[in-house]
N, C-alpha and C positions, 0 to 999 in steps of 0.2 A: 762649190760653196752655197749655202742657202742664207737667206736673209732670216731675220728673227720671227717672221711670220711663216717661214717654211718655204717661201718662194725663191726661185733662183735669183742670183745676183744679176741685175741687168748688164748686158754686154758680155756676159761670161759665155764663152764658146764651148759648150759641151763639157764632158769630163776631162780631167787632166789626163796627159799622156801616161802610159804605163810607167811606173817607177817615180812618177813626179807627184802623185797624189798622196797626202798624208796617209800613214798606215800601210802603204805597199812596201813589200820587202825590197831590199837592194838588189841590184843585178847580180847574177851568180858570180861568185868569187869576190864580191866587193864587200861583204857583210863584216864590219868591224876588222878591216885590214890594217888596223893600227891599234897600238896600246892606248885606250882612252885615259888612263890615269898613271901617274908615276907611282912607284911602290911606296915612296916616302920622301919627305923633304930631308935635307942634309941634317945630320945629327947636331943637337944643340947642347949647350952646357947645362949643367944640373940647375933646376929651378932655385930661386932663392929660399932660405929657410922659412918655416911657417912664421907668420907675423911680420915678416920683413916687408918694408914699404917697397912698392914698385919703383924701379929706377927711372925717374923722370916720366914723360909720356910713354915711353917704351923702354924695354930692357935691351940696351945695346949688345949685350952678350948673346942675344938671341938672333941669328940670322934669319932674314925673311925668306919668303918663297924665292926659289932660284931665279936668276935673271933669264930672260928668253934667250934662245939661240941667236946667232948672228942673222940678222934679217927678219927675225920673228917679230910680229906685231901682236901685242896682247890686247890693245884697246880695240873698241868697235869703230873703226875710223873710215868706213866705206864712204865713198864720195856720194853726195846727194843724187837722186835720180834726175834725169834730165827734164822731167815735167815738174820737178819741184815738190813731188809727193811727200808727204809726212803723216805723222800719226795725229794724235789729239792736239788741240791748241791750247790745252790748259796744263799748268805745271804739275810735274810729278811729285808726289809727297814723299817724304822720308819714312823709313821703316817703323813699324809698330811692335806688338807685345803678347804676353800670356803668363801661365802660372805653374807652381810647384805642387808638392805633396811629400808625405813621408815615404821613403822607399819600402816597397813590400813585394817580396819575390812571389809574384803570382802571374799566371798566364794573362796576356792582354785581353781586355774586354773590347766588345764592339763599341766604337766611339762615334760621337756626333761630329760631323764635318764643320764644327764651329768652335771658335776659342772660347774657353770658359774659366771662370774663377772658381775656386773651390770654397765650400763651406766647411765648417768644422763639425764633424760627425763622430761621436765617441772619442774626441780628442785627436782624430786624425784628419788631415787636410785632404779632402778628396778633390781631384782635379780632372778635368777633361778638357783638352785643348781643341780649339776650333779652327776651321779654315778662314777665320776672319781675322781682323787686326785687333780686336778687343777681347777682353776677357770677362767672363761672367762667373759670379759666385753660384755655385751649384751644389746639389746633392746627387750623388750617383745612387739611385735607387737599387740598382742591380748588385753593386758590390762597393759599399762605401769606404772600404779599406784599400782600394786599388787606385792610386793616383796615376796620372799619365803625364808624360813630359811633352815637350814641345813637338807639335805636328804628329802626334800619335805614337811617339815613342813610349814604350812601357817603362814602369818605374825601375826595372832591372837593366834598362839599357838596350833591350831588344827592340826591333822595329815591328810596327804594326801596319800592315799593308792594308790597301783599301778594301780588301775582301773581308776584313773584320770591322768595317765601319758600320755603325748602326745609328741612324738619325734619331733614335729615340733615347739613347744611352747617355746619362750624365748631362743632361742639359737643362734640367730645373728651370729656373727663371721666374719664379713667382707667378705661374699661370694657374696654380691650384686654388681652390677655394672660391668664395664669393667676392664680387668687386668691392673695394673698400675705398678709403681715402688716403692719400699721401700727404704727410705734413713735413715741414722742414725739420730735420734732425739736427744738422749742423752744416755750417759754411766754413770752409778753410780760407782764411785770408791770404791774399797773394804775398809771396816772400818780399822782404824788404828791398832786395836787389833785382826784383823781377824785371825783365826786359819785355816791352810790349811786343817786340818782333820775335820773341822766342817761340819756337815751333814744337807742338806737341809731337813727340816721337813714339811714346809707347805708355801702356798701362799694364802694371803687374800686380799680383796679390801674393803675400806670404803670411801665413798664420792670420793674425788679425790686423794686418797692415794693408793699406791701400797705397801704391806706389805710382807716382806720376813722373814720367821722364820727358824732359824737353831739351832743346839744344843747350841751354845754359845751365842745367843742373838736374839732379834726380832727388825726389823728395818723397819721404814716406810719412803717411799719416795714420793715426790711430783710428780704425774703422768705428770704434764705439763713439768717439767724441770729436774727431777731426784735428786733435792735437798733433803737432809735428814730432815725429820719432827721430828722424835723422835727415840730413841732407848730404848730398855728394856733389861737389863741383868738379868741373873738368880739372884734371891734374896739371901741375906746373909743365909748361912747355906745349900745352895744347890750347886751342882757342875755344873749342865747344865739342859737345857731343853731336856727331853728324848722323848717326844711325844707332838703333838698338834692336836686339832680337825681339820677335813678336811673342816669344814664350820664354819660360825658364824651366829648369829641369827639376827633378824631385829633390834636389839638394838646394834649391832656391838660387841657383846660379843663373844669371842673365849674361848676355854678351852686349858689348858697346864698341862703337868705332868712334875714334877721336880725330878731329881735324887739327892737324899740327902745322898748318899754314897752306895757303894757296889751295885750299879745298882738297887737300891731301888726306883721305880718310883711311889710308892703308895701315894705320896703327889700331889694333884690336885689343880690347881687355875683358876680363871676367869680373863681374860684380856679385857679391853675396848680398841679396836684397833683405835678407834676415837682419844684417848688421849694417849695411850701407857701405861696406868695405870694397875698395877696388883691389882685388886679389893679386892681379898682375896685368901687365900690359906689354905688347910686343908688336914691333913693325913686321907685318906678315907679307909684304910684297914690296919688290923693288920698283914695281909700276904704280904710279899713282892712281888710287881708286877715289872717285869723287862721291859715289852714292852707292857703297856696297849693301847687300842684304845679308842678314845674319840669322842663323838658327842655332839652337843648342839641343844636344842629346845628353845622354849620361856620360858620353865619352869625349865628344868633340864639340867645337864650335864650326859650324859650316859657313862658308863665305861664298857669295856670289857677286860677281861684278865683271870687269874686264879681266879677272882671273877667277877661277872656280877651285876650291879646295877645302880643306879642313885642318884645324890645329887642335892639339890636345887641350881638353877643357881645364886640365889640372895646371899647366904650365905655359900653354901657348907654343909648345914644341910642334913643328910641322908633322902632319900625318900623311896627307896625300895631296896632289895637284893634278888637275885635269891637264892632259897633254893633247895639243891640237893634232889634227891629221897630218899637217904639213907645216913647215917652218914660215909659210906665207899665209897662215890662217890666224884670224882674230877670233878671240873667245869672249863670250858674253853669257854669264850665269845668273840665275835667279833661285834662291833657296826656296824649297817646298817642304818644309818639315823634315822628315827622314829622308827626303831625296832633294837633289839639286837639278834643276833643268837647265841644260847647257846648249846654246846655239853657237854656231861658228859662221865665219864668212871667210872663204879661201880665194886667193887671187892667182895661184899657180896654175899651170896648164894640166896638172895631173889630178886635181881634185874634181870628183864627180859623185854627187852634185856639188855646186859651188857653196852651198849652204845647207845645213841640216841641224836637227835637234836630237839630242839623247838626253836620257835620264840616268843619273848615277846615285848610289847610295850614299848618304851623307857620312855615315861612319867609316866606310871602307873606300869609297870611290869606285866600286865595281858597277859596271852598267846594269840597270834594272829595266830598260825598255828593251822589248823583244827585237826591234829593228830601229835603225835611225829614221827619223821623219824628215823627208826632203823638204827644204824651203825653195820657193821659186821666185819670191819678190827680189827686186834689186837691193834693197836694204832691209828685208824681212828679218825680224828677230822677236824674241820674247820681251814683252813689255811689262806684264805683271803676272804673278801667281795669285789668281782669284780665289782658289781653294786647293788644299793639299790632299783632302780625304772627302769626296773624290777629287782627283787632279783636274783642275780646270785652269787653263792658261789664256791670257789676252796676248794676241800676237799683233804686232804693229807693222805697218807698211807692207802688206801682202799685195799680190798683183791686183786684187780687187778691193783693197782697203784693209782696214783693221778687222780682225775677226776674233771669236772665241773658239778655243779648241779644247773640247772636253776629252777625257780619257776614261776607258772602261777599267774594271778591276785588275786586268792583266797589263795594264799600262799601254794598251793599244789605242791610238786616237780614234775618236768617233768623227762624225761629220762637223766640219767647221761651220760656224754660224757668223755672218756679218753682224757688226754692231750697229749698222744702219738699217733702221726700221722704216719701211714705207710710209711717208707722210708724217714722220716724226724726226727730231734730232738724233744724232748718234748717241748711244747709251754711253755714259761715262762711268766706268767701273773703277772700284778701288781694289787694292791688292793686299795681300797679307802684310806687306811692308809699308802700308799706309796707315796712319793713326787715326783714320776717320772713315767709318763704314758708310759705303754707298750701296753695297749689295750683300747678299747672304745666299750660300748654297747649301741646300739640304736635300740629300738623295740625288734625284735626277732633276731637281728644279732650281732655277736660278731666280732670286728675287732682287729686283733692282729699283732703287729710288730714282724717279725721273727728274727732269729739269725743274728747278725751283719755281719757274714761271708757270708750270702746269703740275703742281705737286701731286704725286701719286706713287704707288708701289705697283710695278708690273712683275708678273710671274711668267716664266718661260720653261718650256720642257726642253732639257738639254739634249734629249735623244732626237728630237724633231726640229728644234729651233722655233716652234710655234709659240705664240703668246697664249697663255692660258686664261689669264684675267688681268684687269687693272682696277685698282681700288684707291680711292681717296680717303677712305676711312670715315667719310662724312664730314670732312672740313676742307675749306678752301683757303685756309690760312697757313698750312704747312703740315708736313708729315716727315718724321725722321725715323729710319729704320734703326732697331736695336740689334747690335750684333749678335749672332747666334740664334737659336730656336728654343722653344720650351721642350719639355720632355715627350711631347706628342708630335714634335717637328714643325709646330707652327711659328711663324715669324712674329716678331713683336715690333710695335712702333709706338712713337709718341706723337700725339696729335696737338697742334696749336688750335685751340677753339676760338681764339680772337682776344683782343684787349680786354682785360678784366675778367676774363672767363676761365682762367687757368689753363690746364692741359689735361689730357687723358692718356692713359696707357691702355694698349689694346693688343689682341693678338689677331692675326688674319689667317683665316682657314686656308690650308693648302689647296683645297678643291675649287674654291671660288672667291677667296679673299674676304669672306664674310667676317665682320667685326664682332668680337667678343670683348667686353670692357673688363679691364683688370682693376681699374681705379681711377679716381679723379685726384689731381694735385690740387689741394684746397688752399695752400699758402700762397699768398700773392707777394711775399717779401722778395722773391727772386723770379717773378714772372718773366722778366726780360731774358733772363738766363735759360729758362725753360723753352721760351719761344725762339731762341736763337738757332740760326742755321749752322753755327760754328760750335756745337756742342755734341760730344760723343757720349752715349747712354750705355750703362751697364746695369743689368738686373741681378739681384742676388736671389738665391733660393728661398730665403724668407720673405721675399717681396720688396726688399729695400731697393731703391733706385739711386744710382749714382750718376751725376753729370760732371763731365770733364770738358773744360773750356779749351778751345784749341791754343789760346795764347796764355802764358803764365802771368801776363800783365793784366788780365781780367781782374775784376774786383772779386770774383768768386771762381778761382781755377778749379776747385773741386767742391761739389755740393752733394750732400746725402739727404734723401727723403725716405721716411719710414712709413710702412703701410699699416693702417689702423684697422 
């Protein structure tokens, strides 16, 4: 393993033994000596008729994922290491979002690895989804009539692998033209029943709506004037929304997980964000899932947690479930768009290695990784999916600490990189399931927002682990990454220029971090909101800037600025 400047990790004793290093093929005769997925879940009864309300928080007629075999453990319950090692000391956030478009049977285009909102072009909502948690309004210059679904899935439900990813496709983001000024267009007042402790879970877009999802409700606003279009509260029998998909498919369907008590989020549902209707909900696992990650394709809702599998997006009926190698293996999955990354931990004497990582297709459950990736740490596992195209994972509790594991176009792991940089704090990365952007991946470059005490954006080469540059953007008062990139692959940031000075929107050049100003926010009516470190930013292709407060209890949970 290398550190983020390319240097070896201190105390690391040479290369890993054959068969132990990520990317090495398994020993002869051991490759996939088990069926990684079940063919399907048990048959379920017919779905309710169109327009029928969901039966409580879940439909009791729909059986969940099958119970584990006797002695089988599905949770990730490995004992802590003797040295007390652990991952980050900061709380993991809950899942995030993305967007839809009108289905058009066209071959998949090359996509940008960043989540994006779509703009209206010729009456068609064009969408490109990103490997971030946020969505950006955008124009797809190459093919405005081809939308994409969550995680690179095409509008027809086919998958788009990383070999078709283009950092310059469909990323818009208001980087064109001369720098201008941004004035306050509208401010959405907080809901009457807003709870200050509510957590931002996701941001979606549909047609001319802006949708904000948090733990206590989902709310759609008219993008033109900020007026409320609809709201959706957690259904009877559930306490809150505990997770949402970070994307929606071309039919504007998103996925949600409901807490039905004791932090049990194993009830999953589908929401039509065009209408605000909960289409169905079903308990999908007999095992309690406290913080599942969700993804949507044209066919299924993919689920990752202490179980990994998929249910039919039309009615919640089971499609497939990942099967562990042995009855004494725990499973731990994270959704990555059209794939699900699954690690295990086995305690039986026959399992070799004791822990490994495999990638499976979200629609079918079939293995997509050329070989399992062995894990060697005592409680090593996937912590976050940093990007799905290209695939970049954050792995926690490795033998030398937490590390970043990037993959090439064929799903082979590249050189792992420690998140600990010499002379600096460990990098704190967000994942696709987090509703607050700390980093962006474009091509082979990882851009990371550093510790607020030393505000800057650092760029790292994923192929070498070396830092390429660090930029403050010319401010000492704060810098916030905007999820995604512009059409040229440049990252965007919002700069806090100090009290009474407003803020600036800029791009950072991929080569050296050089700043190009896109505009200055001239309105001071909401300066505290703009300067807040708890605001998620989204840029539309027409240059409009949206700000989403982390808490729904904020005086301005959603704000729009228009570019002049």
